[in-house]
N, C-alpha and C positions, 0 to 999 in steps of 0.2 A: 615135707617132706617125714619122713617116722626116724624117731633119734633109737637105738638099739644099745640099750648098755650092755656091754659084754664083761664087766669087774663083779663079780659078787658081793664084793662090800660096798662097793657103792650103790650097788641095786638093794642092798641091806639097809644102805642109810637111808635113802630113800623111800621105802619102805616102813622104815623107824616115824621120819619126819612126816609122811601122807596120815600112820596112824594117830601121832600126838597134834596132828591139827585136824582131824578128821574130813583128809582131803585125798584125791585120788594122787594116784601115781603121778601121772602129769600136770596137776596142779601145783603139788609137791615140786616138783623139776621146776615149772613155769613159777612158783613164790622165791623159790631159793637162788635162781639164774635172777630173777630181778630184782630181788633184793641184795645183791653182790655188786650186779652192774649201778645201781643207787648208791651204797657205799663208796664203790670208785668215782662216782661221780662226783663226791661230796670231798673227796682228798684234796686237801691242797698240797701244789707242791712245794717242796723245801724251799725254793728258791724265795718263794712268796712268804713262808714261814719264817726265814729269817730273816726279810728284809722289814716284815711287820715286827720280830722281838727286835732288831737293831735301830725300829724306828721309834716303840717305848722305850728302849736300854742306851740311852748312848754313853759313846765310851766319853772320860774324862778328856780335858785338852792336854796334849801331851806337856809337860814338865820341861822339858829343854835337855835333860840327861842325853849323853850320846853312851850309847851300852855296847863301846869298841871292844878290842882283846884286851886293852888295857884295862879298861873299867872291872871285866871278867878277871884278870891278871890278879886284881888290887882286893877282890871280893876268894879269891883261894889263895891269899900271900900266908894267910896263917896256917893253913893246913899242911 
């Protein structure tokens, strides 16, 4: 199935990439789309990145102090 690019800016970008790489416009589009698909496949979801971060940087243990209303009132008492 043919692909018709109706946007002049997109057509110019494809032509520029084709010229820089020494490719046909068809090959330039194919290369650009494949590169973007590869990039998307390598992207690690945020949930997995955060899990790895939590595994390597654990939180310190709780100190036992309760941060309730009385605690915050005492902090702001002098203001």
